[in-house]
N, C-alpha and C positions, 0 to 999 in steps of 0.2 A: 504493499499500500504505498502511496505517496505521501509525503510529508503534510500535504496540503491539497485543497480543492480550489479551484477558481470559480468564481460567481461574478456575474455581472451586475453592477448596481448603479443607480443614478446619482446625481447630485445630493440627493437626499439621504443617501445610505440605504436607500430602498432597493431591492432587486429587480432588475429588468424581467417584466412579465414572460418575455418572449426566450429568455435563457441567453446564455452568452455564445449560443451557435448560430443566433439569426443574424449573420452578416448584411442580408439586404437590407434590414430597418437600419442597421449602423451607415449603409452606403447611402440610403436615401435620407438620414438626419444630416450626413457630412455635406450632401447635395444641396439640400434646403438653408443650411447654415452659410454656405459660400454663397446663394444667389441673394440672400437677404442681408448680407453684411453691409452692403452699400447703401441700400434702398431703405432700411428700416433702422431707427436709432434706438438704442435699448434704452428702456425706461427703467428705471429701478424700482418702481412701483408695479411693474405688470409683469405677469408670469408668462414667460415665453414656453408653451407646451410642446412645440414641434421642434425647439432645439436642445432637448435634454442630453446633457452631457453624461456619458456612459464611462466608468472607469472599471477597473478590475481588481477585485478585493480578494484576497487569499484568506479562506475559512480554514479554520483549524482542522485538522482530521479526526475521522470520527473516534478514534480510541481515546483521544482528550477530553471527550464528553462523558466515558465511561467512569464513574467514580472508582476510587482506589478499593473500597471495600466490595466491588462487583468484581475487578478485572480477573479474579482467580476462576470466574465461572461463566464471565460473558467474554466473548471473543469477536472483534470484526471480522465479518465474512465477506461480503460483496458489496460495493456501491454503498447505499444509506444502510445495509442490513448488518447486525450482530448474530449470533448464534449461539445457543446451548442446549442441552437435553434435558434442562430441569424446568418442570412446569409447575412448583411448588408455588400457591397461591400468594407467600409473603415476598416472593421474590419477585413476582408479577406485579404486585402492588408498589414494590419499590421502584420498578423500570416504569410504571406509569407516573410516578412521583418524581422520576428524574428526566421526563420530557419523551421517552420512546414509547413507541405503540407496539404493543404486543400481539404479532401475527404468527402464524405457524405453518409448517409444510409436515409432511409426513415425516416421522420419528425426530424432528427439531422444533424448538422455539425461535423464532426470527425476530427480535426486537428491532423495529426500525425508528431511524432519527434523520427523517427527511432534510436534505440539504435545503429544499423550499418548501415552506408549510403553509397552507391556506388557511387563514384564521379569520375569525370576524372579532373586532374589539366591541365590547357591550360597555354599558353605561356604569363601570366599576369605578374604583378610585383611579383618578387621573386618566380617564380615557372617555372617548366621545362614541356614543352608539352609532354602528353602522349598518345594524341589520335593516334590511329593506323587504317589505311584503307588498307584492304588487295588489293592486284593486281586484284583477281576475280571481287570484288565489283567495284573497278575503271573501269574495263573493261566494264561491264554493264551498268555502270551510264551512258552513252553517249545517252542511248534509253530514259531518264528523264528529265524533266526540273522542277525547284522549283522557288516557289512564297512565300511571307510571308505576312500575313494579309489580303488575298484576299478572303477568304473562310470559315469564321469562322463557320457559320451554316453548311455549308456541311461537313467540319469536325466533328463536334459536331455529326451530323446524322449519318456518316460512324462509327463512335466508338461505338454509340449506336447499330448498326448493326452487327458489329462484336464482340463485348462483351456481352454476354448474360446477366450477371449480371453487368451492369455498375455503377459506383458510381456517373456519371454525373446525378443528380437528378436535376428537374427543376427549383428548387430555387438556386442550386450552379451555373446551368448555366446562368442564369439569372444575379447573381453577376459578374461571368467571364466575360459575354458579356459588363456590365457597365465599368468594369476595362479595356476591351479591345477596348471600343470607346473613351477612353481617349488617344489621339494621343501622347500627352507627359507623358502619365503615370500618376497614380494618387499618391498622395502624402501620406508618411508615416512618421510619426514624432516618432521617438524611441531615446533612451537612447544610448550613446556610451561613452566607457571610454576614455577620452582623459587628457593626463598627470595627471593620478592617480585619477582623479575625473570624476564622469558621466556629461555628458553634452548632451543637446537636439539636436539631428541634425535630418534633412529631407533626406528621401530618396524617390526614385521614383520606383514605381511597375508598370511594363507594362506585360500586357496578351497578348501572340502571338498566332497565327495559323500559322502553317507550313504545306505547300501543295507540293505535289508532283503529276507531269502530265505526262501523255503519249499521244502522238500525234495520232491521227487517221485521214488518209486521203487517198484518191487515187491517190495522185500525189506522185512523188517520192521527198523526202525531204532529206535535208542535217542535220549534226547533230545538228545544232541550231533551226530546225524546220521551216527553210525557203523553198519556194518553187522553184524548178529549173527554171532558167529564160527561158529555152526552153519549159517548160509546158505550157499548156492553162489554165489560172486560171480563167476563165470566169466560168467554171462549177463547178469547185472544190473549197472547203474550207476545211482549216484545222481544224480539232477541237480536243480538248484536252480534256482527262477523267483524273479525281482525282482518283489516284490509290493509294496514300498513304501520310500521314500526322500525325501531333500531334498538342496537346494543350501544350503549356509551358508557363512559366514567367519568366522575368528577375528582379532582385533586385540589382542596380548597375553592380558591375562586375560579378555577380553569375547568371546564367541560369539554371532553373529546368525544366526536362521533366515530365510532367504530365501524359498524357495518349495518344496512337496513334493508328492506324490501317494500315494494307495493304492488298490489295487485287490482286495484280499482284505479281509474283514471284520476288524475289530481290529488288524490290520498297521500301520495309521498310528499307533492308540494305544500300540501296543508299542514303535513306532520312538521315538516322543516320550518314553515313559518310561526306555527303556534309553540314548538321548542323554543325558538329564538326568543320570542315575547315572553316566554315563562322563564328562561334562562335569565333574561333582563330584570325581570320582577323579583326573581330570588336573589339578585345580588351578584352573579358571576359577572367575572371582568373580562373572559376571554372565550371564545367558542372556536375549538380546534377542530378543523374539517379534514385534516388529512393533506392528501397530495391536491394540487390544483386542478380545477375542472370549470367549465365554464358556468355551468348552473349555480355553482358556489359564488362565482363573482357577480351573479345576478341576485344574490343575497345579501350583497353586501360586503363578499371576502377580500381580503387583500394577503399579500406575500409577506411571510416574516422569512428571512434567511436564518439557518441554524441556530447561529450565536444569538440573536435576538430574541427567536422564540425560548430556546433554554432559559435566558435570564429572565424572562417575562412568567415561565413556569416557576421558576424559582422564586420569584417576587409574590407569587399569587397562592403558594401551594400550601402557607400557612393560614392562611384567611380563615376565619370561622364565621365570617358573616353569610357567606353563600351557601345555602341548603336546598336541594332540589326538591320539592314535593308538591301534592295536590291534595284536596280535601279527600278522605278516606272512603273508597267506593266499596260497598256490599257487593257481593257476585250471588249470581243464583246457586252455584254449587261450589263447593270448596275442591273439588276435583276437577272443574271445569271453570276456569277463571274467565267467567264471562259477566262482564259488569251489568248491572241493572240500569244504571243511570251515568255514563262518563260525562266528564265535564266537556261540555260545548267547544270546538275548537274557534269559532267565531268569536265567543265569549273571551276565549284566553288571548286571542289575538286583537280585541278590541280594549280589554281592561284584566289582565291576568292579576294587577296587584290587587284588586277588590276581590277577585277568587280566591287569594291567598288568605286573606281575613278569616275566612271560614275555616281555615284549617287551625289557625292559632286561637281564634277566638269566637267559639261557636256560639249560636244564638240561644238564648234562654228558652225558647219555645221549642228548640228544635233537641236538646239534650239538657235535663236537669238531674243532678247528681243528688242521690240520697246519701247521708255518712252513715245512716243505720244498716241498711243491708246491701251496700256497696253497690247497687244496681242503679242504672239511667234508662231513660226512656228515649226509643230512637223515633224516628220521624212518623212511623206508624203508630206509636203508642205502646208499643211493645217492650217490656222491660228486657235489658240486655247488661252484660257485666260493663262496670264503668273502667276507663281506663285512666281515671284520675283518683290519685291516692287522697287520703285525708287533710295531708299536709299541703299538698301544691295544688289543689281545687281551685280553679279559676273562678268557681261560681259557689259562694258559701252558703250554707243552708238558711232557710228562712228563720227569723228569731219569733220565738212562740211567745205567747202572751205572759207566760209565767215567767221566761227570760227579760222580758220588758220590765215588769215589777220588779224583779231582783236587781236589773240595772240600775232604775230609779233609786230605788232604796239604798243603792252604793253612793250614787250620787248624792244624795241628801247628805248620809253621814260623812261624807267627804267635805 
């Protein structure tokens, strides 16, 4: 392997989208600069987009990005790829925390660290939201609903069916599932530079499944998938079909999309649009999309070369503000994770922040907790086990008349 790799960047330090091999663009830019040199006087307050100056910058070789504690088990392989035969979930969590994209081939794990990474800066700390949702996608989004972490195995199955040569080999899926089952994420101890010296910090890695559903029923539905009150519901039942989804993981304030699928027209575009809005509302600072593609640019993606991407990941990975979540969705059957009422993707696109309030601040008329029996009532009025403890309940029990008299007496005595 060579000591360094060459990448073409413009005068702002950003990589040339067409790469260093596009000599035609360089020739065209040089010709246009020569033609306009005498007829156009440069204005320091004006940006000349046609005369972007490109220079060659040497990026450090791949081995320099492998942390010392991983160099005994991770080795440079070819191009952007490293290799190892170890599929341990904790190793994969540490690779994610270091900026590597863990993919696999038959018999080997191939962590990838792209020379050029397609990313969308979101409205996190020190960044400006560049995520874009087209009008046509927003219009079509009312037909779909979204859930998170409800159908991991179904998403994996659909990805295998859609992609002929899928890198989701069984050992890697097993490791992903182990990380996915950790409700609060898997810990990864990494070295961060703090005040000009390295310091060991702990970041949490979570693996998510994103699901997009489409309702199927013989009755008339409104946008949220609920049945018309005038309809007879005794002989009808709303069913939902999984039509799009993806696997992804979050490391602090950075979310990475791994792979996905779509089986219905526009469902994949709607999934990306709704997910981008949800990531923004949840406080993420960067959305990592992997390799550069045209449809990602339409979403607002730009190119980070390797050193800038790794630096950004290191800055965001210890953030505790970003949590990917949606209100809990009940399912028809524990063995078949089909949601009764997924969150409408139009609502997520329009105002994801309001929907998230239902996750942290449940309404009193929807969930009331009793400290005597530890049970609560759901939306249907049926009792169910409460997930709120006596000490951290956000809704204290009502004060009885007897308690009021005791409080009044104590106030008089005081």
